[in-house]
LOLOGU-386765 format. One line per field, with one value per residue: residue number from 1; residue in one letter; x, y, z of N, C-alpha, C, CB in turn. Coordinates in Angstrom, 2 decimals. Glycine has a CB too. Example, Ala and Ser with C-alpha at 12.3 -4.5 7.8 and 13.67 -1.06 7.14 Angstrom:
2
i = c(1_2) $
aa = c(a_s) $
n.x = c(13.19_12.85) $
n.y = c(-5.69_-2.25) $
n.z = c(7.80_7.08) $
ca.x = c(12.30_13.67) $
ca.y = c(-4.50_-1.06) $
ca.z = c(7.80_7.14) $
c.x = c(13.20_12.90) $
c.y = c(-3.30_0.03) $
c.z = c(7.80_7.87) $
cb.x = c(11.31_14.08) $
cb.y = c(-4.47_-0.60) $
cb.z = c(9.05_5.72) $
END
This chain:
189
i = c(1_2_3_4_5_6_7_8_9_10_11_12_13_14_15_16_17_18_19_20_21_22_23_24_25_26_27_28_29_30_31_32_33_34_35_36_37_38_39_40_41_42_43_44_45_46_47_48_49_50_51_52_53_54_55_56_57_58_59_60_61_62_63_64_65_66_67_68_69_70_71_72_73_74_75_76_77_78_79_80_81_82_83_84_85_86_87_88_89_90_91_92_93_94_95_96_97_98_99_100_101_102_103_104_105_106_107_108_109_110_111_112_113_114_115_116_117_118_119_120_121_122_123_124_125_126_127_128_129_130_131_132_133_134_135_136_137_138_139_140_141_142_143_144_145_146_147_148_149_150_151_152_153_154_155_156_157_158_159_160_161_162_163_164_165_166_167_168_169_170_171_172_173_174_175_176_177_178_179_180_181_182_183_184_185_186_187_188_189) $
aa = c(m_p_t_r_y_f_r_l_e_e_e_v_l_a_e_n_w_y_l_g_t_p_l_e_p_q_g_q_e_l_e_d_m_r_e_f_s_s_g_e_p_v_h_a_r_r_r_m_t_i_p_i_g_e_p_g_r_r_r_d_f_n_m_a_g_a_g_r_t_p_v_v_n_i_k_v_a_t_l_f_a_e_l_a_p_e_d_v_q_l_f_p_v_d_i_k_g_c_p_d_e_y_q_i_l_v_a_t_r_l_i_r_c_i_d_d_q_a_s_e_e_i_l_r_w_k_p_e_d_e_r_p_d_k_l_g_m_y_r_s_v_y_g_m_r_i_d_r_t_k_v_g_d_a_k_v_f_r_t_w_g_w_t_v_a_l_i_v_s_e_d_i_k_v_a_m_e_r_a_r_v_t_g_a_e_f_e_e_v) $
n.x = c(0.93_0.62_2.39_1.26_0.67_1.42_0.50_2.75_2.82_3.02_2.69_0.41_0.51_-0.18_1.91_4.22_7.34_7.67_8.95_10.63_11.15_13.66_16.98_19.49_23.15_23.83_21.67_19.29_15.94_15.00_14.52_12.63_11.05_10.06_11.79_12.52_10.27_9.61_9.85_12.09_15.60_17.80_20.19_23.57_23.86_24.79_25.26_22.31_20.35_17.75_15.27_13.69_10.26_8.17_8.52_8.89_8.19_10.82_10.96_11.24_10.48_9.69_7.88_9.23_8.97_6.67_5.33_6.04_8.43_10.31_12.06_14.38_15.54_18.79_18.36_16.02_16.84_18.86_17.40_15.81_17.81_18.99_16.81_15.56_17.61_17.83_15.72_15.91_17.26_19.65_20.24_22.30_21.28_21.24_19.68_18.65_19.83_19.64_21.27_21.18_21.55_20.09_18.51_17.41_15.00_14.72_12.45_13.21_11.67_9.14_5.95_3.40_0.50_-1.96_-5.12_-7.81_-10.60_-10.91_-10.26_-11.48_-12.25_-11.41_-10.15_-9.55_-7.58_-9.25_-10.35_-11.65_-10.56_-8.55_-5.78_-3.58_-1.21_-1.56_-3.53_-5.62_-4.15_-3.87_-5.83_-6.79_-6.71_-8.57_-8.89_-7.10_-6.32_-4.19_-2.97_-1.66_-0.26_1.17_3.33_5.71_8.97_9.34_9.84_9.70_8.23_7.00_3.75_2.82_1.60_0.43_2.30_2.46_1.95_3.70_4.83_5.01_6.24_4.80_6.75_8.49_6.82_6.36_8.86_9.50_7.59_8.47_10.85_9.95_9.46_8.94_6.42_5.38_2.65_0.51_-1.33_-3.26_-3.10) $
n.y = c(-1.20_2.32_4.86_7.31_10.95_14.39_17.73_20.11_22.81_26.13_26.68_29.00_31.21_33.78_34.49_33.69_34.36_35.96_35.66_37.71_38.60_36.94_38.32_39.55_39.26_42.00_43.39_43.78_42.80_39.45_39.11_37.17_35.01_32.53_30.61_29.12_27.59_26.24_23.54_22.46_22.00_24.48_26.84_27.23_29.55_32.79_33.34_34.31_36.76_36.86_38.96_39.53_39.77_39.98_40.23_37.62_34.44_32.20_29.62_26.15_25.44_27.47_29.73_31.91_35.37_35.45_33.39_30.90_29.90_27.62_27.79_26.44_25.28_24.06_21.40_20.56_20.70_18.75_16.44_16.41_16.09_13.65_11.95_12.34_12.84_12.86_14.49_17.12_20.44_22.31_25.60_27.66_30.41_33.74_34.95_37.90_39.21_36.64_34.09_31.36_28.64_28.69_27.36_27.55_25.39_23.50_21.97_19.58_18.12_17.91_16.95_15.67_15.02_15.71_14.93_15.69_14.88_13.81_15.92_18.65_21.14_22.47_24.98_26.31_28.44_30.29_31.30_33.68_34.88_36.26_35.73_34.44_33.12_31.50_29.77_27.02_26.10_25.47_27.53_27.77_25.47_23.56_21.64_19.59_16.54_13.91_11.59_8.89_6.87_7.96_9.14_7.76_7.09_9.38_11.60_14.12_16.85_19.21_20.01_19.59_22.29_23.50_24.85_25.88_24.16_22.20_18.94_16.15_12.87_10.29_9.20_11.29_13.29_11.89_11.78_14.45_15.06_13.39_14.67_16.90_19.25_22.67_25.00_23.73_22.41_19.79_18.51_15.94_14.74) $
n.z = c(-0.03_-0.91_0.76_3.02_2.59_3.24_3.44_4.14_6.34_7.67_11.09_12.35_14.87_17.32_19.01_17.76_15.91_12.62_9.46_7.03_3.65_1.92_1.55_-0.81_-0.72_-1.01_0.10_-1.25_-2.02_-3.20_-6.75_-7.75_-5.79_-6.38_-7.31_-5.18_-4.72_-6.85_-7.23_-8.42_-8.72_-7.38_-8.52_-7.22_-4.67_-3.10_0.30_1.92_3.76_6.03_7.28_10.35_10.10_11.87_15.25_17.78_19.27_18.38_15.76_14.76_12.23_9.40_7.12_4.75_3.46_1.06_2.02_0.85_0.94_2.68_5.78_7.81_10.99_11.98_13.08_11.91_9.26_9.06_9.55_7.24_5.30_5.95_5.73_3.25_1.07_-1.76_-2.57_-1.70_-1.34_0.58_1.77_3.40_5.53_7.07_9.89_10.90_13.93_15.08_16.67_15.95_13.58_10.38_7.50_4.02_2.75_-0.08_-2.18_-4.56_-6.38_-8.64_-8.99_-10.90_-9.72_-8.49_-7.62_-9.20_-9.11_-6.55_-4.87_-2.95_-4.04_-7.37_-9.21_-12.34_-14.55_-16.99_-20.40_-20.23_-18.09_-18.90_-18.92_-20.72_-20.41_-18.26_-18.87_-18.41_-16.24_-12.71_-10.70_-8.17_-5.38_-3.36_-0.40_-1.07_-2.73_-3.43_-6.01_-4.91_-6.14_-8.23_-7.21_-6.76_-5.51_-3.99_-1.27_-0.50_-2.01_-4.61_-5.87_-9.18_-11.15_-8.83_-7.07_-4.57_-2.62_-0.37_-0.09_2.11_3.00_5.01_6.69_7.09_8.28_10.72_11.82_12.22_14.08_16.16_16.75_17.78_16.37_16.12_14.81_12.53_10.74_9.71_6.98_5.78_2.49) $
ca.x = c(0.03_1.34_2.39_0.37_1.38_0.87_0.92_3.50_2.51_3.44_1.74_0.13_0.09_0.16_3.15_5.45_7.97_7.34_10.14_10.38_11.62_15.14_17.70_20.69_24.16_23.80_20.75_18.05_14.95_15.10_13.46_11.68_11.07_9.46_12.80_12.68_9.16_9.26_9.97_13.18_16.82_18.22_21.66_24.11_23.60_25.58_24.56_21.39_19.93_16.31_14.92_12.48_9.22_7.34_9.14_8.11_8.94_11.46_10.41_12.14_10.03_9.09_7.92_9.66_8.53_5.20_4.83_6.34_9.93_10.60_13.32_14.30_16.78_19.76_17.89_15.22_17.74_19.52_16.35_15.52_19.11_19.17_15.65_15.19_18.63_17.58_14.60_15.86_18.52_19.55_21.09_22.45_20.90_21.46_18.52_19.09_19.62_19.52_22.56_21.09_21.73_18.84_18.62_16.34_14.70_14.10_12.02_13.82_10.94_7.77_5.16_2.06_-0.27_-3.18_-6.39_-8.86_-11.96_-11.05_-10.00_-12.74_-12.61_-10.36_-10.45_-8.46_-7.62_-10.12_-9.89_-12.33_-9.68_-7.55_-4.31_-3.28_0.05_-1.90_-4.68_-5.66_-3.45_-4.76_-5.97_-6.79_-6.90_-8.97_-9.10_-6.25_-6.07_-3.18_-2.91_-0.33_0.41_1.94_4.45_7.00_9.78_9.54_9.43_9.46_8.04_5.90_2.67_2.82_0.55_0.07_3.64_2.54_1.90_4.98_4.27_6.13_5.77_4.39_7.92_9.10_6.03_6.57_10.27_9.38_6.84_9.29_11.91_9.07_9.71_7.95_6.17_4.98_1.35_0.36_-2.71_-3.18_-3.45) $
ca.y = c(0.02_3.44_5.68_8.57_12.19_15.38_19.07_20.76_24.27_26.92_26.94_30.43_31.60_35.31_34.74_33.37_35.33_35.65_35.98_38.57_38.18_36.78_39.46_39.17_39.72_43.46_43.90_43.91_41.57_38.60_39.32_36.02_34.01_31.22_29.70_28.24_26.84_25.66_21.99_22.10_22.36_25.86_26.86_27.69_31.01_33.34_33.29_35.42_37.17_37.01_39.85_39.10_40.55_40.21_39.60_36.72_33.17_31.38_28.32_25.37_25.34_28.68_30.11_33.29_35.96_35.35_32.03_29.70_29.41_27.09_28.02_25.46_25.27_22.93_20.11_20.09_20.54_17.49_15.50_16.28_15.63_12.23_11.01_12.63_13.52_12.98_15.24_18.52_21.22_23.27_26.75_28.33_31.84_34.35_35.67_39.09_39.10_35.30_33.23_30.13_28.34_28.34_27.04_27.42_24.12_23.50_20.67_19.53_17.36_18.53_15.68_15.74_14.08_16.31_14.21_16.68_14.45_13.61_17.15_19.30_22.20_22.72_26.04_26.51_29.64_30.09_32.26_34.91_35.46_37.09_35.32_33.30_32.44_30.48_29.06_25.59_25.79_25.59_28.87_27.44_24.06_23.35_20.15_18.87_15.12_13.43_10.24_8.48_5.94_8.71_9.81_6.96_7.01_10.76_11.91_15.64_17.33_20.18_19.52_20.24_23.10_24.18_24.57_26.57_23.06_21.52_17.66_15.29_11.50_10.01_9.12_12.74_13.83_11.26_12.11_15.84_15.01_12.79_15.60_18.02_20.41_23.73_25.88_22.89_21.79_18.89_18.15_14.83_15.01) $
ca.z = c(-0.06_-0.99_1.95_3.16_2.26_4.12_3.07_5.37_6.31_8.91_12.15_12.63_16.19_17.48_19.73_16.98_14.94_11.30_8.74_5.96_2.36_1.88_0.89_-1.40_0.09_-1.14_0.80_-1.96_-2.06_-4.39_-7.72_-7.81_-4.70_-6.89_-7.54_-4.01_-4.57_-8.18_-7.39_-9.20_-8.08_-7.47_-8.80_-5.99_-4.41_-2.07_1.54_1.96_5.02_6.21_8.25_11.06_9.81_13.06_16.26_18.60_19.64_17.28_15.55_13.97_10.77_9.02_5.81_4.66_2.38_0.62_2.62_0.05_1.08_4.04_6.34_8.88_11.79_11.78_13.56_10.75_7.93_9.29_9.39_5.77_4.65_6.25_5.30_1.74_0.36_-3.32_-2.79_-1.26_-1.23_1.69_1.59_4.80_5.56_8.25_10.16_11.64_15.31_15.64_16.51_15.60_12.19_9.64_6.11_3.20_2.27_-1.28_-2.61_-5.91_-7.23_-9.09_-9.45_-11.49_-8.95_-7.80_-7.97_-9.35_-8.79_-5.17_-4.22_-2.61_-5.17_-8.17_-10.21_-13.40_-15.35_-18.15_-21.36_-19.66_-16.95_-19.59_-18.54_-21.61_-19.76_-17.15_-19.35_-18.02_-15.06_-11.37_-10.12_-6.71_-5.08_-1.96_0.01_-2.06_-2.58_-4.59_-6.46_-4.33_-7.06_-9.16_-6.50_-6.81_-4.27_-3.48_0.23_-0.30_-3.43_-4.92_-6.80_-10.47_-11.33_-7.68_-6.31_-3.27_-1.73_0.02_0.35_2.67_3.23_6.51_7.59_7.40_9.29_12.00_12.35_12.70_15.33_17.25_17.03_18.41_15.60_16.28_13.75_11.46_10.73_8.49_6.47_4.90_1.02) $
c.x = c(0.94_1.36_1.45_1.30_0.55_1.45_1.46_3.37_3.06_2.44_1.54_-0.37_0.58_1.47_4.46_6.04_7.55_8.56_9.80_11.04_13.15_15.78_19.04_21.76_24.23_22.73_19.30_17.31_15.18_14.10_12.38_11.87_10.67_10.60_13.02_11.34_8.72_9.30_11.11_14.46_17.21_19.81_22.31_24.07_24.66_24.68_23.65_21.02_18.37_15.99_13.81_11.29_8.32_8.10_8.19_9.05_9.45_10.88_11.32_11.85_9.23_8.87_8.21_8.92_6.92_4.64_5.14_7.59_10.17_11.96_13.33_15.57_17.56_19.18_16.91_15.93_18.34_18.61_16.04_16.72_19.20_18.04_15.23_16.34_18.54_16.52_14.66_17.30_18.42_20.58_21.05_21.89_21.18_20.06_18.91_18.75_19.37_20.77_22.47_21.25_20.58_19.24_17.35_16.20_14.07_13.75_12.42_12.92_9.70_7.04_3.78_1.09_-1.57_-4.34_-7.53_-10.28_-11.99_-10.72_-11.33_-13.14_-11.34_-10.84_-9.23_-8.77_-8.40_-9.84_-10.55_-11.49_-8.61_-6.09_-3.96_-1.97_-0.31_-3.04_-4.68_-4.95_-4.33_-4.66_-6.16_-7.14_-7.42_-9.18_-8.33_-6.10_-5.04_-3.40_-1.59_0.34_1.34_3.24_5.71_7.67_9.94_9.21_9.17_9.19_6.99_4.99_2.69_1.45_0.05_1.23_3.55_2.43_3.25_4.43_5.38_5.46_5.52_5.66_8.61_8.16_6.25_7.88_10.20_8.63_7.61_10.35_11.23_9.44_8.60_7.70_5.51_3.50_1.23_-1.11_-2.60_-3.76_-3.67) $
c.y = c(1.26_4.23_6.81_9.84_13.35_16.80_19.65_22.31_24.85_27.05_28.46_30.66_32.96_35.46_34.31_34.56_34.93_36.34_36.67_37.87_38.03_37.92_38.93_39.81_41.43_44.17_44.00_42.68_40.90_39.17_38.43_35.01_32.64_30.19_28.72_27.28_26.21_24.17_21.61_22.59_23.84_25.87_27.41_29.22_31.47_33.35_34.52_35.63_37.30_37.91_39.11_40.21_41.02_39.52_38.60_35.48_32.47_30.02_27.53_25.35_26.65_28.79_31.49_33.92_35.81_34.03_30.78_29.05_28.91_27.42_27.25_25.55_24.04_21.54_19.58_19.98_19.25_16.29_15.29_15.76_14.24_11.48_11.19_13.30_13.76_14.10_16.78_19.05_22.03_24.41_27.48_29.90_32.36_35.11_36.65_38.91_37.76_34.55_31.88_29.85_27.99_28.05_27.10_26.03_24.18_22.06_20.54_18.55_18.04_17.26_16.00_14.69_14.53_15.46_15.12_16.21_14.26_14.79_17.88_20.23_22.48_23.92_26.11_27.84_29.51_31.38_33.59_35.53_36.25_36.81_34.10_32.56_31.45_29.52_27.56_25.20_25.94_26.99_28.82_25.98_24.02_21.98_19.23_17.37_14.73_11.97_9.71_7.56_6.68_9.29_9.03_6.93_8.33_10.89_13.21_16.16_18.47_19.53_20.33_21.07_23.94_24.10_25.11_25.31_22.22_20.13_16.87_13.91_11.35_9.91_10.41_13.36_13.22_11.60_13.55_15.85_14.51_13.82_16.87_19.32_21.38_24.48_25.04_22.40_20.88_18.70_17.05_15.09_13.63) $
c.z = c(0.03_0.43_2.03_3.02_2.94_3.48_4.38_5.24_7.70_9.91_12.46_14.03_16.48_18.17_18.93_16.16_13.50_10.42_7.51_4.64_2.39_1.09_0.36_-0.51_0.06_-0.36_0.09_-1.98_-3.28_-5.37_-7.93_-6.83_-5.23_-7.10_-6.41_-3.83_-5.82_-8.31_-8.17_-8.49_-8.30_-7.65_-7.46_-5.79_-3.19_-0.94_1.68_3.53_4.94_7.41_9.01_10.80_11.03_14.24_17.12_18.82_18.37_17.06_14.77_12.43_10.62_7.62_5.70_3.45_2.14_1.14_1.81_0.28_2.49_4.54_7.64_9.75_11.54_12.00_12.46_9.45_7.93_9.08_7.95_4.95_4.78_5.68_3.68_1.01_-1.12_-3.62_-2.36_-1.43_-0.07_1.45_2.83_4.53_6.99_8.57_11.23_13.12_16.02_15.55_16.07_14.04_11.46_8.25_5.28_2.69_1.01_-1.74_-4.08_-6.87_-7.38_-9.66_-9.74_-10.76_-8.20_-8.44_-8.14_-8.91_-7.30_-4.34_-4.06_-3.76_-5.95_-9.13_-11.18_-14.06_-16.63_-19.17_-20.85_-18.60_-17.60_-19.22_-19.41_-21.16_-18.90_-17.62_-19.03_-16.81_-13.77_-11.01_-8.61_-6.51_-3.59_-1.56_-0.93_-1.63_-3.77_-4.92_-5.93_-5.29_-7.97_-8.48_-6.57_-5.45_-3.48_-2.00_0.39_-1.79_-3.47_-5.88_-8.05_-10.61_-10.11_-6.74_-5.00_-2.23_-1.61_0.51_0.98_2.98_4.75_7.28_7.96_8.39_10.61_12.66_12.87_14.05_16.43_17.63_17.65_17.68_15.71_15.05_12.57_11.76_9.41_8.25_5.42_3.55_0.43) $
cb.x = c(-1.07_0.77_3.65_-0.42_1.53_1.34_-0.28_5.16_0.83_3.86_2.21_-0.89_0.57_-0.96_3.09_5.13_9.61_5.80_10.95_10.97_11.18_15.54_17.95_20.77_25.52_23.64_21.28_18.25_13.41_14.81_13.97_11.74_10.11_8.66_13.99_12.93_8.17_10.13_8.74_13.03_17.90_17.74_22.05_25.48_21.92_26.16_25.55_20.04_20.65_15.65_14.51_12.84_8.47_5.81_9.73_6.67_8.00_12.91_9.12_12.12_9.08_9.84_6.77_11.26_9.31_5.03_3.29_6.30_11.00_10.44_13.61_14.13_16.48_20.93_17.18_14.11_18.92_20.07_15.16_15.10_20.36_19.28_14.28_13.89_19.74_17.02_13.56_15.34_18.82_19.80_20.68_24.23_19.35_22.75_17.34_18.41_18.60_18.45_23.26_19.88_22.61_17.77_19.16_16.44_13.91_14.95_10.47_15.40_10.78_7.91_5.16_2.15_0.61_-3.37_-6.75_-8.90_-12.37_-10.26_-8.98_-12.63_-13.19_-9.92_-10.70_-8.42_-6.27_-11.76_-10.30_-13.73_-9.00_-7.83_-4.15_-3.14_0.93_-2.36_-4.78_-5.14_-2.24_-4.25_-7.14_-7.81_-5.52_-10.16_-10.66_-4.80_-7.50_-1.59_-3.02_-0.49_-0.61_1.07_4.11_8.01_11.13_8.68_10.45_10.85_7.57_6.43_1.24_3.00_-0.44_-1.19_4.90_1.27_0.77_5.88_3.61_6.84_6.84_3.49_8.91_9.23_4.68_6.48_11.46_8.63_5.66_9.97_12.74_9.33_9.95_8.36_7.51_6.00_0.20_1.06_-3.46_-3.82_-2.26) $
cb.y = c(0.02_4.24_6.19_8.59_12.39_15.07_19.95_20.34_24.54_28.27_26.23_30.98_30.63_36.11_34.00_32.21_35.33_36.19_34.80_40.04_39.17_35.40_40.69_39.60_39.00_43.82_45.10_44.36_41.94_37.07_39.45_35.38_34.44_31.45_30.41_29.20_27.61_26.19_21.37_22.66_21.47_26.67_27.83_27.22_31.24_34.72_33.19_35.10_38.49_35.64_41.22_38.94_39.84_39.61_40.66_36.33_32.16_31.20_28.36_24.00_23.93_29.75_29.80_33.39_35.42_35.41_32.07_29.98_30.62_25.61_29.50_24.01_25.39_23.10_20.24_20.98_21.62_17.47_15.92_17.66_16.25_11.97_11.37_13.61_12.85_11.53_14.58_18.67_22.09_22.55_27.63_28.31_32.04_35.29_34.76_40.40_39.88_34.53_33.12_29.69_27.36_29.48_25.74_28.35_23.42_24.19_20.49_18.99_16.01_19.83_14.55_15.46_13.55_18.02_13.20_17.10_13.13_12.53_17.98_20.10_23.65_21.41_27.49_25.30_30.07_30.00_31.86_34.56_34.33_38.52_34.92_33.81_33.35_31.24_29.26_24.79_26.67_24.63_29.60_28.34_23.20_24.06_19.73_19.57_14.27_13.60_10.12_7.78_5.17_9.83_10.04_7.56_6.51_11.72_11.58_16.47_16.12_21.54_19.59_19.12_22.31_23.63_25.19_27.79_22.17_22.38_16.88_15.96_10.42_8.61_8.26_13.75_13.72_9.81_11.96_16.74_14.22_11.39_15.92_18.19_20.06_24.66_26.59_21.70_22.93_17.46_19.41_13.68_15.84) $
cb.z = c(1.17_-2.10_2.15_4.65_0.62_5.75_2.44_5.42_6.12_8.58_13.40_11.65_17.22_18.32_21.06_16.00_15.09_10.95_8.46_6.29_1.28_1.24_1.92_-2.89_-0.42_-2.53_1.21_-3.30_-1.97_-4.07_-8.85_-9.06_-3.55_-8.30_-7.82_-2.67_-4.03_-9.19_-8.07_-10.62_-8.58_-6.15_-10.15_-5.89_-3.97_-2.38_2.71_1.02_5.45_6.38_7.67_12.69_8.86_12.88_17.08_17.90_20.48_17.56_14.91_14.50_10.42_9.46_5.16_4.51_1.32_-1.00_2.79_-1.30_0.76_4.07_6.53_8.29_13.26_12.72_15.01_10.56_7.79_10.68_10.12_5.21_5.25_7.73_6.29_1.62_0.57_-3.96_-2.11_0.27_-2.43_3.08_0.44_5.37_5.15_8.15_10.56_11.07_15.56_14.97_17.72_16.10_12.04_9.67_6.00_2.15_3.16_-2.25_-2.40_-5.78_-6.79_-10.32_-8.39_-13.08_-8.01_-8.08_-6.91_-10.79_-9.56_-4.79_-5.00_-1.27_-4.54_-8.91_-9.48_-14.53_-15.67_-17.63_-22.90_-19.06_-15.99_-19.32_-16.90_-23.10_-18.98_-15.78_-20.81_-19.06_-14.99_-10.08_-10.76_-5.92_-5.28_-1.67_-0.01_-2.19_-2.63_-4.14_-8.03_-2.93_-7.88_-9.77_-5.05_-7.86_-4.63_-4.26_1.26_0.46_-4.40_-5.51_-6.15_-11.66_-11.81_-7.09_-7.00_-3.07_-2.19_1.22_-0.83_4.05_2.69_6.72_7.00_6.02_8.94_11.85_11.19_11.64_15.21_16.80_15.69_20.06_14.20_17.30_13.34_11.29_10.79_8.69_5.83_5.50_0.19) $
END
């Protein structure tokens, strides 16, 4: 039987800190944050800095910028590197005013596996939306379900057409829970 999979998201609580948009070494914001959420490998980068957008309690798992870029502490980075080395890249970052070591987590696999019929609601871009560049692509996905038979041996991936979703296998979820990773929430897909 195929393993279970979960969408990994940031736990939103008022007392938590929230991270801003990663900055290049020269201090400017990245032009396109989507490179970290495209489901494809990222070319080597120079070390970036991430400002704290809202002060609060530090967490092990965070989403930076527009909420698509996972930023994890060294404990979580090590967990992903050990359990899914073929599925992730890790890039060290500096968080202003924080002595702990954090890394950007990039899922390097993009899998076409969203089950349109089993998902709660799927909306696609239509001609009347006047976005020919997005025609036929997902506009929104609610209550996502995936076809687990299309995932293969992937443990961490982004979903084709809806890359805002970061998906992890059940063994990654269990390992994160055992390690008492803060800031993470899971929703079965």
